[in-house]
N, C-alpha and C positions, 0 to 999 in steps of 0.2 A: 503493499500498498505507500510506504513513504518511497518507492522509486518513484513512482507512477506520479508524486506531487514533485518529486525534485525533477522528474521530465517535463512536464508542464511549466512548470518554471524557469526552467531553461532552454524550451520553447517561447517562451513568452517575454522574456527578459532581453532579446534583442530588437525591440522597440521604440526606440528611445523616442525618436518622432512621434510614433503615435503615442506614447503618453502623453507628449507635450500636447499635442494635438487635441489632447481632452482635456487638459486643462485649459485651452484658450473659451469656450464658453464661460466658465466660470470667472477668468479675468474681465470678457467682456458684461458681465452683470456687474463686477463689482465698478468696474469703470463708468456704465451706468447711474448707478448708485450715487456714485461719490458726484459726477455732475448734475445728477438730478435731485438728489436728498441732502447727503453731508455739503459740499459746497456752498449752498442757496442759505443752507441755516445758519455755516461759518458769517458770511456776509452779514445776517439780520444778527447775529450776535454782537456783530462789532459796529454795526449803528448803533446799537441798542447801548451799546458800553460809551457810546460816543455822545448819546444822549442823555444820559443821566450825568454823564461828566461835565456835561455844560453846565449842567441845571445852574438856576441864579435865582434871585428874590423875586418877589410878584411872576414867577410861573408858575401854571395850574396843570398840575400830577394826579395822577390815580397811582395810590399803592398797589401792590399784590393782593391786597385781602378786598380792595374794591371801594376803599375811603378817596374820592374827591377834594381835594384844598390847594391851598397857593401854600406856596413856601416863601416865608417869613427870614429864614438864615437858615446858610448853606455851611457846614464843615467840612474836611476830611469825607470823615466818614458818615455823617449824620446830617439832616435837613429837620427844620422844625418848620412842620406845615400847620395852619393855620386851616381848620375843619368848618369852623362856624365861629361867629363873631364874640373873638376874646377866648375861642376853645381851641389852644395849638397842643399839636402832640410833635414828640421828635420821632423820626423814623429813620432809619439805618439805608442812605443812597440805595444801595444794592437793590433794596425790596421796591425800590421804583418801578411799576411795570409800564409808565407813560408819561412822555410830557406833552401838556396838548397846548396847542397854538391861542395864544394868549385872542381873547376878542370873538373865540369861535362862537359858533350857532349852539347850543344845547340841542340833546338829541330829542326832546320832548317837544321842543317848539317847531 
């Protein structure tokens, strides 16, 4: 039984090019995933980091929890956000989900 196994392996080991051709579809799938899924996500993440790093006072922001407010003060890692008149919270800048355009139209109007 082991002789048959060795003979089968010896006969199949000569196809180095055939083994490479079997990998081509997998490489092609990886390239497609890279250009259609991974790369666009990296670009969006880079844009988001730049947008969050550029937060300044009087910007309107949305936190990761969905709280909308106006930035009153910005530190390196934290931002003070006024969510109602006289109500301020301190948030970590990395948890900001979006920086909205000032003077934008509200969603319900």
